[in-house]
MIFIVEX-678853 format. One record per residue (C-alpha): residue number from 1; residue in one letter; x, y, z. Coordinates in steps of 0.02 Angstrom, whole numbers, plus 32768, in hexadecimal, padded with zeros to 4 digits. Each point is the difference from the previous one (the first is absolute). Layout:
# MIFIVEX-678853
(NUM, A, (X, Y, Z)),
...
//
This chain:
# MIFIVEX-678853
(1, M, (E05D, 1617, 7714)),
(2, N, (7FED, 7FAC, 80A7)),
(3, K, (7F67, 7FA2, 8038)),
(4, R, (7FD1, 8081, 8083)),
(5, F, (7FF2, 808B, 7F7F)),
(6, I, (7F96, 7F95, 7F8B)),
(7, F, (7F8C, 7FD7, 8090)),
(8, L, (7FE7, 80BA, 802A)),
(9, I, (7FD6, 8026, 7F4A)),
(10, L, (7F7C, 7F78, 7FFB)),
(11, I, (7FB5, 803D, 80A2)),
(12, F, (7FF6, 80B2, 7FBD)),
(13, Q, (7FAF, 7FC8, 7F5D)),
(14, F, (7F7F, 7F98, 805D)),
(15, W, (7FD8, 8091, 8076)),
(16, S, (7FF0, 807B, 7F6F)),
(17, H, (7F8E, 7F8B, 7F9F)),
(18, S, (7F93, 7FE1, 8099)),
(19, L, (7FF3, 80BA, 8025)),
(20, F, (7FD2, 8027, 7F4B)),
(21, A, (7F82, 7F71, 7FF4)),
(22, S, (7FA9, 8035, 80A0)),
(23, K, (7FCE, 80A8, 7FB8)),
(24, P, (7F53, 8000, 7FAD)),
(25, Q, (8009, 8013, 7F45)),
(26, S, (7F4A, 802E, 7FE9)),
(27, L, (7F78, 8067, 8054)),
(28, L, (7F66, 7FA7, 8045)),
(29, V, (7F60, 805A, 7FCA)),
(30, P, (7F5F, 7FBF, 8055)),
(31, V, (7F65, 8031, 7F9A)),
(32, V, (7F4A, 800F, 8039)),
(33, F, (7F9C, 7FF1, 7F5E)),
(34, T, (7F46, 8030, 8001)),
(35, V, (7F85, 7FDE, 7F70)),
(36, E, (7F6E, 8075, 8024)),
(37, N, (7F55, 7FAB, 7FEC)),
(38, G, (804E, 7F62, 7FBA)),
(39, N, (8066, 7F64, 8021)),
(40, Y, (80B1, 7FD2, 7FD0)),
(41, D, (7FD2, 7F91, 7F6C)),
(42, L, (8065, 8035, 7F68)),
(43, S, (8059, 8088, 8064)),
(44, Y, (80BB, 8010, 7FED)),
(45, V, (80A0, 8063, 8020)),
(46, V, (8081, 8013, 7F76)),
(47, V, (80B2, 8029, 8038)),
(48, K, (8071, 8055, 7F83)),
(49, K, (80BA, 8014, 8021)),
(50, N, (805B, 808C, 7FA5)),
(51, G, (7F74, 8005, 7F7C)),
(52, V, (7FFB, 7F43, 7FE3)),
(53, A, (7F74, 7F90, 8041)),
(54, L, (804C, 7F95, 8089)),
(55, F, (7F6A, 7F98, 8039)),
(56, T, (7F42, 8003, 8017)),
(57, K, (7FB5, 7FCC, 80A5)),
(58, T, (7F4A, 7FD1, 8023)),
(59, G, (7FAC, 8084, 8069)),
(60, E, (7FE3, 7FE1, 80B8)),
(61, K, (7FCD, 806B, 8093)),
(62, N, (80AB, 7FEF, 8052)),
(63, M, (809C, 7FEB, 7F96)),
(64, K, (80BB, 8011, 8018)),
(65, L, (8076, 803B, 7F78)),
(66, K, (80BD, 7FFE, 8004)),
(67, L, (8054, 808B, 7F9D)),
(68, E, (80BC, 7FF9, 7FE7)),
(69, Y, (8060, 809C, 802F)),
(70, G, (8044, 806F, 7F76)),
(71, N, (7F70, 7FED, 7F86)),
(72, E, (7F62, 805A, 7FC8)),
(73, Y, (7F5E, 7F9D, 800A)),
(74, L, (7F51, 8024, 7FBF)),
(75, L, (7F77, 7FA7, 8061)),
(76, C, (7F5B, 7FF1, 7F9F)),
(77, F, (7F63, 7FC9, 805F)),
(78, G, (7F63, 7FD5, 7F9D)),
(79, K, (7F6B, 7F90, 7FD9)),
(80, E, (7F8F, 7FEB, 7F69)),
(81, G, (7F7D, 808A, 8000)),
(82, Y, (8062, 8066, 807F)),
(83, I, (807A, 8091, 7FF3)),
(84, T, (80B9, 7FD9, 8009)),
(85, K, (806A, 8059, 8082)),
(86, Q, (80BC, 800F, 7FED)),
(87, I, (8084, 8027, 8083)),
(88, L, (80B3, 802E, 7FD1)),
(89, F, (807F, 7FBA, 807B)),
(90, N, (80B9, 802B, 7FF8)),
(91, T, (806D, 7F95, 8072)),
(92, S, (80A5, 8059, 7FE0)),
(93, L, (8063, 802A, 809F)),
(94, P, (8087, 8082, 8026)),
(95, E, (80AF, 7FBF, 801A)),
(96, G, (8022, 7FB4, 80AA)),
(97, I, (7F4C, 7FDB, 8034)),
(98, D, (7FF3, 7F68, 806F)),
(99, T, (7F6F, 7F9B, 7FB9)),
(100, T, (7FEF, 7F9D, 80A1)),
(101, A, (7FBB, 809D, 8052)),
(102, L, (7F78, 8019, 7F7D)),
(103, E, (7F52, 7FC6, 8031)),
(104, P, (7F7F, 7FB8, 7F87)),
(105, Y, (7F9A, 8088, 7FAA)),
(106, K, (7F44, 7FDB, 8004)),
(107, I, (7F8A, 8045, 7F7B)),
(108, G, (7F42, 7FFB, 7FE7)),
(109, V, (7FAB, 7FFE, 7F55)),
(110, R, (7F44, 800C, 7FDE)),
(111, I, (7FB7, 7FF0, 7F52)),
(112, F, (7F50, 802E, 7FC6)),
(113, K, (7F90, 7FC8, 7F72)),
(114, Q, (7FFF, 8061, 7F5F)),
(115, Y, (7F5D, 8062, 8009)),
(116, E, (7FB4, 804C, 7F64)),
(117, G, (8019, 80BA, 7FF3)),
(118, V, (8093, 800A, 807B)),
(119, N, (80A2, 8047, 7FB9)),
(120, I, (808F, 7F8D, 8036)),
(121, V, (808D, 804E, 7F99)),
(122, I, (805D, 8026, 80A3)),
(123, Y, (8022, 7F45, 8013)),
(124, N, (8066, 7FF9, 7F61)),
(125, Q, (8093, 8036, 806D)),
(126, P, (803C, 7FBD, 80A8)),
(127, V, (7F99, 803C, 8093)),
(128, G, (809A, 8001, 806F)),
(129, F, (80BD, 8006, 7FFA)),
(130, I, (8061, 7FAA, 808C)),
(131, H, (80BB, 8010, 8019)),
(132, F, (8084, 800C, 8089)),
(133, I, (7FF7, 80A5, 8060)),
(134, P, (80A7, 8024, 8056)),
(135, E, (7FBA, 8077, 8083)),
(136, D, (7F85, 7F79, 8035)),
(137, E, (8083, 7F77, 7FF2)),
(138, G, (7F81, 7F93, 7FAA)),
(139, F, (7F87, 7FEF, 7F6F)),
(140, G, (7F6A, 8073, 7FE7)),
(141, Y, (7F8F, 8057, 7F81)),
(142, D, (8048, 808E, 7F9A)),
(143, T, (7F96, 8095, 803B)),
(144, D, (8029, 806B, 7F69)),
(145, Y, (7FC0, 7F7A, 7F89)),
(146, T, (7F65, 7FE4, 806A)),
(147, K, (7FD7, 80BA, 8005)),
(148, S, (8006, 800B, 7F42)),
(149, I, (7F6F, 7F85, 7FEB)),
(150, L, (7FAC, 800C, 80AA)),
(151, S, (7F6D, 8071, 7FD4)),
(152, E, (7FCE, 7FA0, 7F64)),
(153, L, (801C, 7F59, 8056)),
(154, E, (7F95, 8032, 8096)),
(155, A, (7F72, 803F, 7F91)),
(156, T, (7FFD, 7F5D, 7F9B)),
(157, E, (800D, 7F94, 809D)),
(158, N, (7F6D, 805B, 8051)),
(159, I, (7F92, 7FDE, 7F68)),
(160, L, (8033, 7F49, 7FFE)),
(161, I, (7FDE, 7FEE, 80BA)),
(162, Q, (7F53, 804C, 7FEA)),
(163, K, (7FD9, 7F8F, 7F6B)),
(164, S, (803D, 7F6C, 8064)),
(165, K, (7F8E, 802A, 8093)),
(166, E, (7F6A, 8013, 7F8D)),
(167, E, (8025, 7F59, 7FAE)),
(168, K, (8014, 7FAA, 80A9)),
(169, K, (7F5C, 804A, 803E)),
(170, K, (7FA7, 7FC4, 7F63)),
(171, Q, (8049, 7F51, 8015)),
(172, E, (7FC2, 7FFC, 80B4)),
(173, N, (7F52, 803C, 7FCD)),
(174, D, (7FF7, 7F81, 7F72)),
(175, A, (8034, 7F75, 8076)),
(176, L, (7F7D, 8038, 807E)),
(177, D, (7F77, 8007, 7F7C)),
(178, K, (8031, 7F54, 7FC1)),
(179, K, (7FFC, 7FBC, 80B2)),
(180, K, (7F52, 804A, 801A)),
(181, E, (7FC4, 7FB7, 7F5B)),
(182, V, (8042, 7F53, 802C)),
(183, K, (7FAD, 800C, 80AB)),
(184, K, (7F5D, 8037, 7FB1)),
(185, E, (8000, 7F70, 7F84)),
(186, S, (802D, 7F89, 808C)),
(187, E, (7F6E, 803E, 8069)),
(188, K, (7F8A, 7FE5, 7F6D)),
(189, K, (8035, 7F4C, 7FED)),
(190, E, (8012, 7FD9, 80B7)),
(191, I, (7F61, 7FBC, 8050)),
(192, I, (8006, 7FEC, 80BB)),
(193, P, (7F94, 7F6C, 8034)),
(194, E, (7F7D, 8021, 8083)),
(195, V, (7FF4, 7F68, 806F)),
(196, K, (7F5D, 7FDC, 805A)),
(197, K, (7FC3, 7F6F, 8065)),
(198, E, (7F53, 7FBA, 7FE4)),
(199, V, (7FA7, 7F66, 803E)),
(200, V, (7FF1, 7F7D, 7F78)),
(201, Q, (7F8B, 7F71, 801F)),
(202, D, (8030, 7F4F, 7FCF)),
(203, S, (7F73, 7F84, 7FE8)),
(204, T, (8070, 7F74, 803D)),
(205, S, (8027, 8054, 80A6)),
(206, T, (7F9F, 7FFF, 80A1)),
(207, E, (7F9A, 8098, 8032)),
(208, T, (8089, 8039, 8079)),
(209, E, (8086, 7FED, 7F7B)),
(210, K, (7F96, 8062, 7F86)),
(211, N, (7FF9, 8093, 8077)),
(212, N, (80BC, 7FFC, 801C)),
(213, Q, (803F, 7FEA, 7F4E)),
(214, I, (8063, 809A, 7FC8)),
(215, K, (8036, 8020, 7F4F)),
(216, E, (807B, 8089, 7FCC)),
(217, V, (7FCD, 804F, 7F5D)),
(218, T, (8059, 8080, 7F93)),
(219, A, (7F9A, 808B, 7FB0)),
(220, N, (806D, 801E, 7F69)),
(221, D, (7FFB, 7F54, 7FB1)),
(222, S, (800B, 8012, 7F41)),
(223, L, (7FCE, 7F93, 7F70)),
(224, P, (8088, 7FE5, 7F7B)),
(225, I, (7FB7, 7FEA, 7F51)),
(226, K, (8022, 7F76, 7F84)),
(227, K, (7FAF, 7FC9, 7F5D)),
(228, A, (7F95, 7F63, 7FF5)),
(229, K, (7FA6, 7FB7, 7F69)),
(230, V, (7F42, 8000, 800F)),
(231, G, (7FC8, 7FC9, 7F56)),
(232, E, (8052, 7FC9, 7F60)),
(233, G, (807D, 8084, 7FCE)),
(234, E, (7FBC, 8078, 8085)),
(235, E, (805A, 8042, 8098)),
(236, Q, (7FB7, 805D, 8093)),
(237, P, (805B, 804E, 8093)),
(238, I, (7FE8, 7F9E, 80A1)),
(239, T, (804F, 8012, 80AB)),
(240, N, (808C, 7F8F, 8039)),
(241, L, (7FE1, 7FF5, 80BA)),
(242, G, (8078, 7F74, 8027)),
(243, I, (7F92, 7FA8, 8083)),
(244, G, (8034, 7F53, 8036)),
(245, D, (7F97, 7F79, 804F)),
(246, G, (7FBA, 803F, 80A1)),
(247, E, (8056, 80AA, 7FEF)),
(248, D, (7F99, 80A0, 800E)),
(249, Q, (802F, 80A5, 7FB2)),
(250, K, (8025, 8082, 8087)),
(251, G, (7FB2, 80AC, 7FFB)),
(252, E, (7F89, 8074, 8059)),
(253, I, (7F6A, 7F9A, 803D)),
(254, S, (7F52, 8047, 7FE5)),
(255, M, (7F7A, 7FA2, 8061)),
(256, D, (7F62, 803B, 7FA4)),
(257, S, (7F54, 7FBD, 8029)),
(258, G, (7FF2, 7FAA, 7F59)),
(259, E, (7FE0, 809E, 7F9C)),
(260, D, (8069, 8004, 7F65)),
(261, K, (8009, 80AF, 7FB4)),
(262, V, (8043, 7FBB, 7F5D)),
(263, Q, (7F61, 7F9C, 7FEC)),
(264, Q, (7F9C, 80A1, 8014)),
(265, H, (804D, 8044, 7F60)),
(266, L, (8040, 7F6B, 7F9C)),
(267, F, (7FBC, 7F59, 7FC6)),
(268, V, (8065, 7F7D, 805D)),
(269, A, (8016, 7F4C, 7FC5)),
(270, S, (7FB0, 7F7B, 806A)),
(271, G, (8098, 7F8F, 7FF9)),
(272, E, (7FC6, 7F85, 7F7E)),
(273, E, (8087, 803F, 7F89)),
(274, P, (80B3, 8024, 803B)),
(275, L, (800C, 809B, 7F91)),
(276, S, (7F7A, 806C, 7FB0)),
(277, E, (7FF1, 80AB, 7FB3)),
(278, I, (7F6B, 806F, 802D)),
(279, K, (7FD2, 80AE, 7FC6)),
(280, S, (7FEF, 8085, 8088)),
(281, V, (7F5C, 8058, 8022)),
(282, F, (8056, 80A6, 8029)),
(283, P, (7FA9, 8089, 7F9A)),
(284, E, (809B, 8071, 7FFF)),
(285, S, (807D, 7F84, 7FBA)),
(286, E, (8008, 7F6A, 7F8E)),
(287, T, (8062, 7F83, 8069)),
(288, F, (8010, 7F42, 8006)),
(289, T, (8023, 7F8F, 8091)),
(290, H, (805C, 7F5A, 8004)),
(291, I, (7FCF, 7F8B, 808C)),
(292, I, (8082, 7F80, 8035)),
(293, V, (7FBF, 7F80, 807D)),
(294, E, (8085, 7F9A, 805A)),
(295, R, (7FFD, 7F83, 808E)),
(296, N, (8017, 807C, 808D)),
(297, R, (7FD6, 80A9, 7FB0)),
(298, K, (7FA6, 8061, 7F79)),
(299, I, (8058, 8084, 7F97)),
(300, T, (7F9C, 8088, 7FA8)),
(301, E, (8065, 805A, 7F7B)),
(302, V, (7FB7, 80A1, 7FBC)),
(303, E, (8038, 804F, 7F5C)),
(304, V, (800F, 80BE, 800B)),
(305, Y, (8038, 8079, 7F7A)),
(306, F, (806F, 8098, 8017)),
(307, E, (804D, 8062, 7F70)),
(308, E, (7FCA, 7F79, 7F85)),
(309, K, (805B, 7F7A, 8064)),
(310, K, (7FAC, 7F67, 8046)),
(311, L, (8034, 7FE0, 80B4)),
(312, I, (7FCE, 7F80, 8082)),
(313, I, (7FCD, 8018, 80B7)),
(314, R, (7FD0, 7F71, 8073)),
(315, K, (7F9B, 7FCB, 8094)),
(316, V, (8032, 7F5D, 8057)),
(317, V, (7F8C, 7FAB, 807D)),
(318, Y, (8045, 7F6E, 8064)),
(319, N, (7F94, 7F75, 8048)),
(320, W, (803F, 802A, 80AE)),
(321, G, (7FBC, 80B3, 7FF1)),
(322, G, (8094, 8064, 7FC1)),
(323, V, (7FD2, 8086, 7F81)),
(324, Y, (8084, 8060, 7F9C)),
(325, Y, (7FF9, 8088, 7F7D)),
(326, Y, (8090, 801F, 7F85)),
(327, N, (8021, 8093, 7F8D)),
(328, I, (804F, 7FF9, 7F51)),
(329, D, (80AE, 7FF3, 804D)),
(330, N, (7FCE, 7F6B, 806D)),
(331, F, (800B, 8065, 80A0)),
(332, T, (7F78, 7FED, 8082)),
(333, I, (7F80, 808D, 8008)),
(334, S, (7F63, 8025, 8062)),
(335, E, (7F53, 7FC9, 7FCC)),
(336, D, (7FCD, 80B5, 7FDB)),
(337, Q, (8099, 8018, 7F92)),
(338, F, (7FD6, 7F60, 7FA1)),
(339, Y, (7F51, 803B, 7FD2)),
(340, S, (803D, 80AF, 7FDD)),
(341, I, (8075, 7FBC, 7F7B)),
(342, I, (7F72, 7FA3, 7FAE)),
(343, K, (7F8E, 8098, 8006)),
(344, N, (8083, 8073, 7FB3)),
(345, S, (8036, 7F85, 7F79)),
(346, K, (7FFE, 804E, 7F53)),
(347, Q, (7F76, 7FB5, 7F95)),
(348, H, (8047, 7F82, 7F85)),
//
């Protein structure tokens, strides 16, 4: 055997191998997977080849499967709590088909939740059968198989679609109701400060400076509560106003002419004692007041009773003229509201 003949044999073998290797050995199947009213957590696709499980793939919206020619595959799409859809895919080809001319075959699969009362027996069998169709020179659905289950499949799918729409609408309504509730609660807690400017006189300033001094005050100043010991083993609620040296509490300024409406109805301490307890003279209710006299203000706490519970409302008078009224939640209220609470207090 001469060298030239051996060389030609090698060239032929290499060319034959290259030609054979260049032909695709499997069909590319792009999949659009839809989980109705749900995400892809715990979703999956199981691929069975000739009746034997080949692999399981985590579900995604867009997937690509490669199915070798000459086999029968069962593709199972599912998720916990959802129906499982199966597609039968036969990749067998007639003799002499050039696989390089075959295009990828794209399929779409949509699964629904398992709703109570819906008969899903139809899904115990494949919902579609795909194989090579010679007259189309490509892969496609077997129309005869589809016709055999079409009416039952359509009826079941229509029920599932309607159930899915109802569920989605309910989810949207629930989300809207929750959003409204959160907004409502937020509006209850949210207090928008009303900023005013009033002239505040300073005894250390000149007359011109007194007329020009401006102080911004906030109407919704609140008084956080803490416990403080008054006597041995006794605790009384007092207000923790957090005032530093030279710092005034901000709030709505009321410049009365010296008339104190609390003094018209309540006995008020003269200041000799920092804290005292005095019985109210209101005929309608049995209330007590606590007078707290501090360096730059006087706090009058009034006990009121509602539904057998003892609650506290307050009036705070600052030396610089600021007068504030607080309800049981420590939010500022009007003077009329303050006295209305006292008047309507349940007798203790």
